[in-house]
C-alpha positions in Angstrom: -1.9 -21.4 -7.3 -2.5 -20.3 -3.7 -5.8 -18.6 -3.1 -6.3 -16.0 -0.3 -9.4 -14.5 1.1 -12.0 -17.2 0.3 -15.4 -16.0 1.4 -17.5 -18.6 3.1 -20.9 -17.1 2.4 -21.9 -15.3 -0.8 -23.7 -12.1 -0.9 -27.0 -13.4 -2.3 -29.4 -15.6 -0.4 -28.2 -19.1 0.5 -25.6 -19.4 -2.3 -22.2 -19.9 -0.8 -18.9 -19.3 -2.5 -17.7 -22.7 -1.4 -20.6 -24.4 -3.2 -20.1 -22.2 -6.3 -16.4 -22.8 -6.4 -16.8 -26.5 -5.8 -18.3 -27.1 -9.2 -15.7 -28.6 -11.5 -15.4 -28.1 -15.2 -17.6 -31.1 -15.9 -20.4 -29.9 -13.6 -19.8 -32.5 -10.8 -20.0 -31.3 -7.2 -17.1 -31.6 -4.8 -17.4 -32.5 -1.1 -16.9 -29.7 1.5 -13.6 -31.2 2.5 -12.2 -30.9 -1.0 -13.2 -27.2 -1.5 -9.6 -26.1 -1.6 -8.8 -28.6 -4.4 -11.8 -27.5 -6.3 -10.9 -23.8 -6.0 -7.5 -24.7 -7.5 -9.3 -26.3 -10.3 -11.4 -23.2 -10.8 -8.3 -21.0 -11.0 -6.8 -23.4 -13.5 -9.9 -23.0 -15.6 -9.6 -19.2 -15.3 -6.1 -19.3 -16.9 -6.9 -21.9 -19.6 -10.2 -20.5 -20.7 -9.2 -16.8 -21.1 -9.7 -16.8 -24.9 -12.6 -19.2 -24.9 -14.5 -17.0 -22.4 -14.1 -14.0 -24.7 -15.4 -15.9 -27.7 -18.2 -17.9 -26.1 -19.4 -15.3 -23.6 -23.0 -14.2 -23.3 -23.9 -11.6 -26.0 -24.4 -9.0 -23.3 -20.9 -9.6 -22.0 -19.4 -8.7 -25.4 -20.3 -5.1 -24.5 -18.5 -5.4 -21.2 -16.7 -2.2 -20.0 -14.5 -2.0 -17.0 -13.4 1.6 -16.0 -10.8 2.6 -13.5 -12.1 5.0 -10.9 -9.9 7.9 -9.7 -7.8 7.4 -12.8 -6.4 11.0 -12.6 -5.2 10.4 -9.0 -3.6 7.1 -10.0 -1.8 9.0 -12.8 -0.4 11.5 -10.3 1.3 8.7 -8.5 2.3 6.9 -11.7 4.1 10.0 -12.9 6.7 9.7 -10.0 6.5 5.9 -9.7 4.0 4.8 -7.1 5.0 3.0 -4.0 2.9 0.7 -1.7 3.8 -0.2 1.8 4.1 -3.9 2.7 4.3 -4.9 6.4 4.3 -8.1 8.4 0.7 -7.5 9.5 -0.4 -6.2 6.2 -1.1 -2.6 4.9 -4.0 -1.4 2.9 -3.5 0.2 -0.5 -3.8 3.9 -1.3 -5.0 4.9 -3.8 -7.7 2.3 -3.4 -8.4 0.2 -6.5 -12.0 0.8 -7.6 -13.6 -0.1 -10.9 -17.0 0.6 -12.5 -18.5 -2.3 -14.6 -21.2 -2.4 -17.2 -22.3 -5.0 -19.8 -22.7 -8.0 -17.4 -25.8 -10.2 -17.6 -27.8 -8.9 -14.6 -29.2 -12.3 -13.7 -25.9 -14.3 -14.0 -23.6 -14.9 -11.1 -20.0 -13.6 -11.1 -17.0 -13.6 -8.8 -14.4 -10.8 -8.8 -10.8 -11.8 -8.2 -7.8 -9.5 -7.8 -4.3 -10.8 -8.7 -0.9 -9.0 -8.4 1.5 -10.0 -11.1 5.1 -8.8 -11.6 5.3 -5.8 -14.0 8.8 -6.7 -15.0 11.7 -9.1 -14.2 13.8 -6.5 -12.2 14.6 -5.7 -8.6 14.6 -2.0 -8.0 16.4 0.5 -5.8 16.0 4.2 -5.1 19.2 6.1 -5.9 19.7 9.9 -6.2 16.0 10.6 -6.2 15.0 8.0 -8.8 14.2 4.4 -9.2 16.8 2.3 -11.1 17.0 -1.4 -11.9 19.2 -3.3 -9.6 19.4 -6.9 -10.9 17.0 -9.6 -11.6 13.8 -10.1 -9.5 13.8 -12.7 -6.8 12.2 -16.1 -7.5 8.8 -16.7 -6.2 8.3 -18.9 -3.2 7.0 -22.4 -4.0 3.2 -22.5 -4.2 2.9 -18.7 -3.8 2.1 -18.1 -7.4 1.7 -14.4 -8.1 1.5 -13.6 -4.4 -2.0 -15.0 -3.9 -5.4 -14.1 -5.3 -7.9 -11.9 -3.4 -11.6 -12.8 -3.9 -13.9 -9.8 -3.4 -16.0 -10.5 -0.3 -19.2 -9.9 -2.3 -18.4 -12.8 -4.5 -20.3 -14.6 -6.0 -23.1 -12.2 -6.8 -25.5 -11.2 -9.6 -24.3 -9.0 -12.4 -26.9 -6.4 -11.3 -25.1 -6.2 -8.0 -21.7 -5.5 -9.5 -23.0 -2.9 -11.9 -25.1 -0.8 -9.5 -22.0 0.9 -7.9 -18.2 1.0 -8.1 -16.5 -2.2 -7.0 -13.9 -1.3 -4.3 -11.0 -3.4 -3.2 -10.4 -1.3 -0.1 -9.9 -4.3 2.2 -6.9 -5.7 0.3 -3.8 -5.9 2.5 -0.3 -6.2 1.3 2.3 -8.1 3.3 5.9 -9.3 3.0 5.3 -12.4 5.3 3.3 -15.6 4.8 0.5 -15.1 7.4 -2.7 -15.9 5.5 -5.9 -14.0 6.5 -6.7 -13.0 2.9 -3.5 -10.9 2.6 -1.4 -10.7 -0.5 2.3 -11.5 -0.1 4.7 -9.4 -2.3 8.4 -9.0 -2.5 9.8 -5.7 -1.4 11.5 -3.5 -4.1 9.6 -5.3 -6.9 7.1 -3.8 -9.2 3.6 -5.1 -9.5 0.5 -4.6 -11.5 -3.0 -5.5 -10.1 -5.1 -7.6 -12.5 -8.9 -8.0 -12.2 -10.5 -11.3 -13.2 -14.2 -11.5 -13.6 -15.5 -15.1 -13.6 -19.0 -16.3 -14.4 -19.8 -19.0 -12.0 -22.4 -21.8 -12.4 -22.5 -25.2 -13.9 -19.4 -24.3 -15.9 -17.0 -21.6 -14.7 -16.0 -19.2 -17.4 -13.6 -16.3 -17.4 -15.4 -13.3 -18.7 -12.6 -10.7 -18.5 -9.1 -10.2 -17.5 -8.4 -6.4 -17.0 -5.4 -4.4 -15.8 -4.4 -0.7 -15.8 -0.9 0.6 -16.3 -1.7 3.5 -14.0 -2.0 1.2 -11.0 1.6 -0.2 -11.2 3.6 0.2 -8.0 6.8 -0.8 -6.3 6.4 -2.6 -3.0 8.4 -1.0 -0.2 8.7 -1.4 3.6 9.1 2.4 3.9 8.4 5.2 1.4 11.6 6.1 -0.5 10.5 9.1 -2.5 9.5 12.2 -0.5 7.1 13.2 -3.2 5.2 10.0 -2.8 4.9 10.6 0.9 3.6 14.1 0.3 0.9 12.8 -2.2 -0.2 10.1 0.2 -0.6 12.6 3.0 -2.4 15.1 0.7 -5.0 12.8 -0.8 -5.4 10.0 1.8 -8.2 11.0 4.2 -6.8 8.7 6.8 -3.5 10.6 6.8 -5.2 14.0 7.5 -4.8 13.5 11.2 -1.1 13.0 10.8 -0.8 16.1 8.7 -2.8 18.2 11.2 -0.6 16.9 14.1 2.5 17.7 12.2 1.4 21.3 11.5 0.4 21.8 15.1 3.8 20.6 16.3 5.6 23.0 13.9 3.4 25.9 15.2 4.1 24.9 18.8 7.9 24.8 18.1 7.9 28.3 16.6 5.8 29.6 19.5 8.1 28.2 22.2 11.3 29.5 20.6 9.8 32.9 20.0 8.6 33.3 23.6 11.7 32.0 25.3 14.9 33.3 23.6 18.3 32.2 24.8 18.7 33.5 28.4 22.5 33.9 27.9 21.9 36.3 25.0 19.5 38.4 27.2 21.5 38.3 30.4 25.0 38.5 29.2 24.8 41.8 27.4 28.5 42.3 27.5 29.2 39.0 25.7 29.3 39.0 21.9 27.2 36.4 20.2 30.3 34.4 19.3 31.3 34.2 23.0 27.8 33.4 24.3 27.5 29.8 25.6 24.3 29.6 23.5 26.5 29.8 20.4 27.9 26.4 21.3 24.5 24.9 20.8 24.7 25.8 17.1 28.4 25.4 16.4 29.5 22.4 18.4 29.0 20.2 21.5 29.5 21.5 25.0 31.4 19.3 27.4 29.9 18.0 30.6 32.9 19.4 32.5 32.4 22.8 31.0 28.7 22.9 32.0 29.6 22.0 35.6 32.4 24.5 36.0 31.3 27.3 38.4 31.8 30.9 37.2 34.5 33.0 38.8 32.0 35.8 39.5 28.5 35.4 40.8 27.2 38.5 39.1 25.4 37.8 35.8 27.2 39.4 33.0 30.6 39.5 34.7 33.8 37.7 33.6 33.3 34.5 31.6 33.9 31.0 32.8 37.5 29.8 32.9 38.2 27.5 30.0 37.6 23.8 30.6 38.4 20.7 28.6 36.2 19.9 25.6 35.1 16.5 24.4 33.2 15.4 21.3 30.5 12.8 21.7 
């Protein structure tokens, strides 16, 4: 399974994630050059010891609670099927996935990993204002696994660290191209569900918890399909406020300009009815270049109209 976002230095003293991750199931240390192979072994242990970790965990970990932050906001997006942008260079998620954790051993070391797994086996498309299934999902690229695993940059760290404040995955970036850099590669128009893995690291790696929340499911897109999703993103994303303010200023400017400068033909050509005003052509059809260049037969404003000229559509 491919691993993205490996943090070279841990968040506590001289402990490094490479050293912690390099410890195999039997407790032997791996050389620095084989850190990637050791990390693959760690992730294999994560998968195989899910049930064992729950049964043999520290007594304090049996009271473990993982709570989704901003759950009500996530439900607003879930109600109309959430969408997340994926780009070549990677795009951050909104809402941001944040969790509060309690019940860890304060003195034990843990790593937090985020995985994105397919929520179903369908490819989706947006038709007539709703998402509908459009065939089977694309097969995953060889070696890509579930799109990569993101390791929280504070990993590994003491349980006390993880429990003192909400754990935020605000630096996760979603992409649709293989470009590394800790980014998660997803297929566009496929539905995914983030999964949080909490691993106790030490002489023997042990999976403590594997948690996911239905509210956080989303469809990966290269551009928002549902206008309601776009409106929610602008309303609640603080980084989109500047965009919203600029849009409102542009609308106000447009109203101001058109109210101060009405159509000159309507003002000057008082004898012409609105239907014969050249300005009417701006609303009812194109005006030919020949017609615009044709000189009037009278120089006085408001006199006889222009002689008819040929018309073209373009």
